[in-house]
MARPARO-495699 format. One record per residue (C-alpha): residue number from 1; residue in one letter; z, x, y. Coordinates in pm, 1 decimal. Example, Ala and Ser with C-alpha at 12.3 -4.5 7.8 and 13.67 -1.06 7.14 Angstrom:
2
+-----+------+----------+----------+----------+
! pos ! code !       c3 !       c1 !       c2 !
+-----+------+----------+----------+----------+
!   1 !    A !    780.0 !   1230.0 !   -450.0 !
!   2 !    S !    714.0 !   1367.0 !   -106.0 !
+-----+------+----------+----------+----------+
This chain:
242
+-----+------+----------+----------+----------+
! pos ! code !       c3 !       c1 !       c2 !
+-----+------+----------+----------+----------+
!   1 !    M !      0.1 !     -0.7 !      0.2 !
!   2 !    L !     79.5 !    286.2 !    236.8 !
!   3 !    R !   -245.7 !    464.8 !    159.2 !
!   4 !    R !   -448.1 !    144.4 !    197.3 !
!   5 !    Q !   -260.6 !     83.4 !    524.1 !
!   6 !    S !   -153.7 !   -258.0 !    393.9 !
!   7 !    L !    197.5 !   -150.9 !    490.4 !
!   8 !    H !    242.7 !     50.1 !    809.7 !
!   9 !    P !    511.2 !    320.0 !    772.3 !
!  10 !    D !    643.2 !    262.3 !   1124.6 !
!  11 !    Y !    780.6 !    -75.4 !   1011.1 !
!  12 !    I !    980.6 !     77.7 !    725.8 !
!  13 !    K !   1343.1 !    135.3 !    825.2 !
!  14 !    M !   1495.0 !    212.9 !    485.4 !
!  15 !    F !   1369.8 !    347.2 !    152.3 !
!  16 !    V !   1584.5 !    300.2 !   -159.9 !
!  17 !    L !   1510.3 !    481.9 !   -485.7 !
!  18 !    D !   1718.6 !    316.3 !   -758.1 !
!  19 !    E !   1750.1 !    450.7 !  -1114.5 !
!  20 !    A !   1620.1 !    782.6 !   -983.2 !
!  21 !    D !   1672.8 !    974.0 !  -1307.7 !
!  22 !    E !   1482.2 !    718.0 !  -1511.4 !
!  23 !    M !   1194.7 !    702.2 !  -1262.8 !
!  24 !    L !   1161.4 !   1080.3 !  -1259.5 !
!  25 !    S !   1182.1 !   1111.1 !  -1638.0 !
!  26 !    R !    906.1 !    854.1 !  -1685.1 !
!  27 !    G !    644.9 !   1060.1 !  -1504.3 !
!  28 !    F !    665.5 !    902.6 !  -1158.3 !
!  29 !    K !    761.6 !   1224.8 !   -979.3 !
!  30 !    D !    423.4 !   1275.7 !   -811.1 !
!  31 !    Q !    405.2 !    915.9 !   -694.8 !
!  32 !    I !    760.5 !    933.1 !   -555.4 !
!  33 !    Y !    680.6 !   1255.0 !   -371.4 !
!  34 !    D !    362.2 !   1095.9 !   -228.7 !
!  35 !    I !    563.9 !    803.5 !    -92.2 !
!  36 !    F !    812.8 !   1036.7 !     78.1 !
!  37 !    Q !    523.9 !   1229.7 !    237.5 !
!  38 !    L !    393.0 !    908.4 !    395.9 !
!  39 !    L !    725.8 !    784.0 !    528.6 !
!  40 !    P !    842.5 !    848.9 !    885.5 !
!  41 !    G !   1085.7 !   1135.0 !    926.6 !
!  42 !    K !   1373.7 !    930.0 !   1065.7 !
!  43 !    I !   1382.7 !    668.1 !    792.4 !
!  44 !    Q !   1712.7 !    602.9 !    614.4 !
!  45 !    V !   1692.6 !    704.2 !    247.6 !
!  46 !    G !   1922.5 !    608.5 !    -40.6 !
!  47 !    V !   1890.4 !    763.2 !   -388.0 !
!  48 !    F !   2096.8 !    594.4 !   -660.8 !
!  49 !    S !   2148.3 !    681.7 !  -1024.5 !
!  50 !    A !   2422.3 !    664.4 !  -1286.5 !
!  51 !    T !   2334.7 !   1024.1 !  -1372.0 !
!  52 !    M !   2196.7 !   1277.4 !  -1124.2 !
!  53 !    P !   1975.0 !   1541.2 !  -1286.8 !
!  54 !    P !   1843.6 !   1845.3 !  -1094.0 !
!  55 !    E !   1512.5 !   1667.0 !  -1028.1 !
!  56 !    A !   1690.7 !   1391.4 !   -836.9 !
!  57 !    L !   1898.2 !   1639.6 !   -636.8 !
!  58 !    E !   1575.1 !   1819.4 !   -551.1 !
!  59 !    I !   1458.9 !   1505.4 !   -369.7 !
!  60 !    T !   1765.7 !   1519.1 !   -147.1 !
!  61 !    R !   1689.7 !   1879.6 !    -54.9 !
!  62 !    K !   1322.3 !   1820.9 !     18.5 !
!  63 !    F !   1310.4 !   1483.2 !    185.6 !
!  64 !    M !   1653.3 !   1390.6 !    319.1 !
!  65 !    N !   1808.8 !   1504.9 !    645.2 !
!  66 !    K !   2173.4 !   1604.5 !    610.7 !
!  67 !    P !   2229.1 !   1388.1 !    302.1 !
!  68 !    V !   2575.7 !   1272.3 !    202.2 !
!  69 !    R !   2629.9 !   1315.9 !   -170.7 !
!  70 !    I !   2870.0 !   1091.0 !   -360.4 !
!  71 !    L !   2895.2 !   1226.6 !   -714.7 !
!  72 !    V !   3116.9 !   1088.2 !   -990.7 !
!  73 !    K !   3278.9 !   1339.8 !  -1224.6 !
!  74 !    R !   3150.8 !   1333.2 !  -1579.5 !
!  75 !    D !   3493.5 !   1252.8 !  -1718.5 !
!  76 !    E !   3495.7 !    939.9 !  -1503.4 !
!  77 !    L !   3158.6 !    810.1 !  -1619.2 !
!  78 !    T !   3254.7 !    654.0 !  -1949.9 !
!  79 !    L !   3314.2 !    286.8 !  -1892.1 !
!  80 !    E !   3665.5 !    158.3 !  -1929.0 !
!  81 !    G !   3728.6 !   -124.4 !  -2169.5 !
!  82 !    I !   3473.7 !     -8.7 !  -2429.8 !
!  83 !    K !   3608.0 !    109.7 !  -2764.3 !
!  84 !    Q !   3382.1 !    374.0 !  -2913.9 !
!  85 !    F !   3348.8 !    451.1 !  -3284.9 !
!  86 !    Y !   3116.1 !    630.0 !  -3523.7 !
!  87 !    V !   3013.8 !    557.3 !  -3883.2 !
!  88 !    N !   2916.9 !    846.2 !  -4112.4 !
!  89 !    V !   2588.4 !    765.3 !  -4285.7 !
!  90 !    E !   2490.1 !   1025.9 !  -4541.8 !
!  91 !    K !   2116.5 !    957.0 !  -4530.3 !
!  92 !    E !   1885.9 !    812.9 !  -4266.8 !
!  93 !    E !   1749.6 !    556.9 !  -4512.1 !
!  94 !    W !   2101.8 !    420.0 !  -4569.3 !
!  95 !    K !   2142.0 !    309.7 !  -4207.8 !
!  96 !    L !   1975.5 !    -24.4 !  -4272.6 !
!  97 !    D !   2221.2 !   -116.4 !  -4548.2 !
!  98 !    T !   2509.5 !     -1.9 !  -4327.7 !
!  99 !    L !   2387.4 !   -221.9 !  -4044.5 !
! 100 !    C !   2347.6 !   -528.2 !  -4263.8 !
! 101 !    D !   2689.9 !   -474.8 !  -4420.2 !
! 102 !    L !   2839.7 !   -454.4 !  -4071.4 !
! 103 !    Y !   2686.2 !   -783.0 !  -3959.0 !
! 104 !    E !   2800.3 !   -955.9 !  -4275.9 !
! 105 !    T !   3155.9 !   -840.3 !  -4204.2 !
! 106 !    L !   3175.7 !   -928.0 !  -3836.9 !
! 107 !    A !   3161.2 !  -1251.2 !  -3640.0 !
! 108 !    I !   2991.2 !  -1144.5 !  -3319.2 !
! 109 !    T !   2867.9 !  -1349.6 !  -3027.0 !
! 110 !    Q !   2591.1 !  -1119.3 !  -2896.1 !
! 111 !    S !   2499.3 !   -757.9 !  -2959.3 !
! 112 !    V !   2236.9 !   -493.6 !  -2879.1 !
! 113 !    I !   2100.2 !   -241.0 !  -3126.9 !
! 114 !    F !   1938.8 !     76.3 !  -2989.5 !
! 115 !    V !   1678.5 !    289.0 !  -3166.5 !
! 116 !    N !   1476.1 !    580.2 !  -3028.5 !
! 117 !    T !   1114.5 !    467.5 !  -3067.0 !
! 118 !    R !    904.8 !    153.6 !  -3018.8 !
! 119 !    R !    774.6 !    184.5 !  -3372.6 !
! 120 !    K !   1128.7 !    185.1 !  -3505.0 !
! 121 !    V !   1207.3 !   -129.8 !  -3305.4 !
! 122 !    D !    928.5 !   -309.8 !  -3492.6 !
! 123 !    W !   1030.1 !   -158.4 !  -3827.8 !
! 124 !    L !   1398.7 !   -249.8 !  -3794.9 !
! 125 !    T !   1315.3 !   -598.5 !  -3669.2 !
! 126 !    D !   1096.6 !   -665.2 !  -3974.6 !
! 127 !    K !   1359.5 !   -526.5 !  -4212.6 !
! 128 !    M !   1642.4 !   -731.2 !  -4059.8 !
! 129 !    R !   1436.5 !  -1051.5 !  -4065.8 !
! 130 !    S !   1339.7 !   -988.2 !  -4428.6 !
! 131 !    R !   1713.1 !   -992.4 !  -4506.4 !
! 132 !    D !   1756.0 !  -1326.7 !  -4328.1 !
! 133 !    H !   1911.6 !  -1184.1 !  -4011.2 !
! 134 !    T !   1798.1 !  -1357.3 !  -3692.8 !
! 135 !    V !   1706.3 !  -1087.9 !  -3442.0 !
! 136 !    S !   1492.1 !  -1045.7 !  -3130.9 !
! 137 !    A !   1317.8 !   -729.2 !  -3017.9 !
! 138 !    T !   1175.9 !   -588.9 !  -2698.1 !
! 139 !    H !   1010.3 !   -261.9 !  -2600.7 !
! 140 !    G !    765.6 !   -115.0 !  -2349.3 !
! 141 !    D !    450.7 !   -194.2 !  -2547.5 !
! 142 !    M !    511.4 !   -568.2 !  -2499.5 !
! 143 !    D !    366.0 !   -737.6 !  -2193.1 !
! 144 !    Q !    605.3 !   -836.9 !  -1917.4 !
! 145 !    N !    576.0 !  -1209.8 !  -1985.0 !
! 146 !    T !    674.9 !  -1164.6 !  -2350.2 !
! 147 !    R !    969.9 !   -944.8 !  -2256.6 !
! 148 !    D !   1085.8 !  -1199.4 !  -2000.3 !
! 149 !    I !   1078.1 !  -1480.9 !  -2258.8 !
! 150 !    I !   1276.0 !  -1272.1 !  -2510.1 !
! 151 !    M !   1537.1 !  -1179.8 !  -2248.3 !
! 152 !    R !   1575.5 !  -1542.8 !  -2138.1 !
! 153 !    E !   1640.0 !  -1643.1 !  -2499.3 !
! 154 !    F !   1894.4 !  -1361.0 !  -2536.7 !
! 155 !    R !   2074.5 !  -1450.3 !  -2214.5 !
! 156 !    S !   2089.1 !  -1816.8 !  -2312.7 !
! 157 !    G !   2246.0 !  -1727.4 !  -2647.4 !
! 158 !    S !   1968.5 !  -1875.0 !  -2860.0 !
! 159 !    S !   1912.0 !  -1518.3 !  -2978.9 !
! 160 !    R !   2225.3 !  -1318.4 !  -3054.6 !
! 161 !    V !   2094.9 !   -978.1 !  -3170.0 !
! 162 !    L !   1852.7 !   -772.3 !  -2960.3 !
! 163 !    I !   1682.9 !   -454.1 !  -3084.7 !
! 164 !    T !   1543.5 !   -227.0 !  -2815.2 !
! 165 !    T !   1496.6 !    130.1 !  -2682.0 !
! 166 !    D !   1634.2 !    336.9 !  -2394.6 !
! 167 !    L !   1343.4 !    233.0 !  -2170.3 !
! 168 !    L !   1481.2 !   -119.2 !  -2132.4 !
! 169 !    A !   1851.2 !    -38.1 !  -2162.2 !
! 170 !    R !   1931.8 !    -73.7 !  -1795.3 !
! 171 !    G !   1760.9 !   -410.1 !  -1764.3 !
! 172 !    I !   1998.1 !   -572.5 !  -2015.3 !
! 173 !    D !   2272.2 !   -728.7 !  -1807.3 !
! 174 !    V !   2419.6 !  -1004.5 !  -2024.3 !
! 175 !    Q !   2782.1 !  -1105.7 !  -1982.0 !
! 176 !    Q !   2830.0 !  -1215.2 !  -2343.6 !
! 177 !    V !   2729.5 !   -882.4 !  -2503.9 !
! 178 !    F !   3036.7 !   -751.8 !  -2682.7 !
! 179 !    L !   2890.6 !   -500.7 !  -2928.0 !
! 180 !    V !   2640.4 !   -215.0 !  -2889.5 !
! 181 !    I !   2517.9 !    -32.9 !  -3202.5 !
! 182 !    N !   2343.1 !    300.4 !  -3171.4 !
! 183 !    F !   2133.3 !    283.9 !  -3489.0 !
! 184 !    D !   1994.4 !    611.8 !  -3356.8 !
! 185 !    L !   2200.1 !    829.2 !  -3124.5 !
! 186 !    P !   2024.5 !    888.8 !  -2792.2 !
! 187 !    T !   1828.3 !   1211.1 !  -2760.2 !
! 188 !    Q !   2006.2 !   1291.4 !  -2432.7 !
! 189 !    P !   2381.5 !   1252.5 !  -2366.6 !
! 190 !    E !   2307.4 !   1091.3 !  -2028.9 !
! 191 !    N !   2149.7 !    788.6 !  -2197.3 !
! 192 !    Y !   2464.4 !    717.0 !  -2399.5 !
! 193 !    L !   2633.9 !    576.9 !  -2090.0 !
! 194 !    H !   2345.7 !    338.4 !  -2017.2 !
! 195 !    R !   2346.0 !    213.2 !  -2374.4 !
! 196 !    I !   2714.3 !    144.9 !  -2431.9 !
! 197 !    G !   2741.0 !      4.8 !  -2080.4 !
! 198 !    R !   2551.9 !   -301.5 !  -2203.5 !
! 199 !    S !   2881.1 !   -417.7 !  -2358.5 !
! 200 !    G !   3197.6 !   -482.6 !  -2165.8 !
! 201 !    R !   3011.6 !   -618.2 !  -1862.4 !
! 202 !    F !   3192.7 !   -779.0 !  -1568.8 !
! 203 !    G !   3532.8 !   -640.2 !  -1671.3 !
! 204 !    R !   3519.7 !   -771.0 !  -2028.5 !
! 205 !    K !   3608.2 !   -568.9 !  -2336.3 !
! 206 !    G !   3337.7 !   -417.4 !  -2554.3 !
! 207 !    V !   3276.2 !   -208.4 !  -2864.9 !
! 208 !    A !   3020.2 !     66.4 !  -2928.0 !
! 209 !    I !   2944.4 !    181.3 !  -3284.5 !
! 210 !    N !   2735.3 !    492.3 !  -3348.4 !
! 211 !    F !   2558.2 !    561.6 !  -3677.3 !
! 212 !    V !   2581.8 !    936.2 !  -3742.9 !
! 213 !    T !   2398.2 !   1135.2 !  -4010.3 !
! 214 !    K !   2450.2 !   1506.6 !  -4075.4 !
! 215 !    E !   2168.9 !   1580.9 !  -3830.8 !
! 216 !    D !   2336.1 !   1369.0 !  -3560.6 !
! 217 !    E !   2671.5 !   1547.2 !  -3564.0 !
! 218 !    G !   2564.8 !   1797.9 !  -3299.3 !
! 219 !    M !   2454.7 !   1524.0 !  -3059.2 !
! 220 !    L !   2781.3 !   1334.2 !  -3114.9 !
! 221 !    R !   2972.7 !   1649.4 !  -3020.7 !
! 222 !    D !   2753.0 !   1691.1 !  -2713.1 !
! 223 !    I !   2821.3 !   1331.3 !  -2607.7 !
! 224 !    Q !   3197.5 !   1372.1 !  -2647.2 !
! 225 !    K !   3190.7 !   1695.8 !  -2449.5 !
! 226 !    F !   2963.8 !   1554.2 !  -2178.4 !
! 227 !    Y !   3190.0 !   1253.3 !  -2111.3 !
! 228 !    N !   3518.5 !   1415.8 !  -2212.4 !
! 229 !    V !   3590.4 !   1142.1 !  -2466.5 !
! 230 !    L !   3690.7 !   1123.6 !  -2830.8 !
! 231 !    V !   3475.1 !    891.8 !  -3042.9 !
! 232 !    E !   3685.3 !    793.1 !  -3343.9 !
! 233 !    E !   3567.2 !    699.7 !  -3691.9 !
! 234 !    L !   3532.1 !    325.7 !  -3743.2 !
! 235 !    P !   3847.5 !    199.5 !  -3920.2 !
! 236 !    S !   3831.4 !     11.5 !  -4246.8 !
! 237 !    N !   3982.6 !   -297.2 !  -4083.7 !
! 238 !    V !   3681.8 !   -325.3 !  -3854.5 !
! 239 !    A !   3690.6 !   -706.1 !  -3844.7 !
! 240 !    E !   4021.1 !   -690.4 !  -3656.0 !
! 241 !    L !   3843.1 !   -524.5 !  -3360.7 !
! 242 !    F !   3650.1 !   -843.2 !  -3288.5 !
+-----+------+----------+----------+----------+
C-alpha cells in the first residue's frame, strides 16, 4: 500500500509490530525492513513479542530512536497456574497409544495437541478418528475460511480436541482449554511458552503434558533451563489432576 501510494506515510502516526519473533522467523524480515524504510522518521514504533530474539532487537537498533526496552526475565516467563509434566515414551511409534490411553483415563473439557509438522497433524488426526476419538485439526496449509470454521467450532465447544502446529499456537485463545499435550516437544525452547500458554487462560488453572522419547530428553532439559522450571513426571494418579 505504501509503495502503491494507496496509503501516504505522512498520515501514519504509529506503527506496531506484534509477535515480532514469529514474523521474523517466518521469512518476513525483508518486508518488515521495507516498511520501516518507507515510514516517516518521527513515527512512534512499538515492537511486541513474548520472546525477543536478536533479530527483533536488531530492529530497535536500526529503526527506533532512543527506544525504551521492557524485557521480562526468563525465569518469569513461565505462566503461573499451569502444572507441567512429562511422560516417558520409549519409542516414537508408542506415542499414539499413550495419547489414546490418556484420553480414556481423563474427563477433559477442551484440549490442544501440538505436533511439529503439518503432515503429522493430518496423520495424527486420521489415527485418532480411526480409534473413535472426535478431534479437529488446523494448520497453515488450510485456507483461512476452513481454519475460521474449525476455530469457531472449537471455541463453541462442539469440538473438544484440537490438533495443530506452532504456526497457529498464538491464535488459539479459548477460555475453556484446560489441557495442552506436546505430542512432539517444540524444536525451540521459546515456542514452549506459546504452546502451554493455551491452557490456563484468563487466570484459570491448566495442565501441560509433554511426551518425551530418549531423543527428546535434551530438549526437555533445555526447556527447563531456559525457563528455570522443573517439569515433573506425570503421576500415576493422573485423573486426580483434573
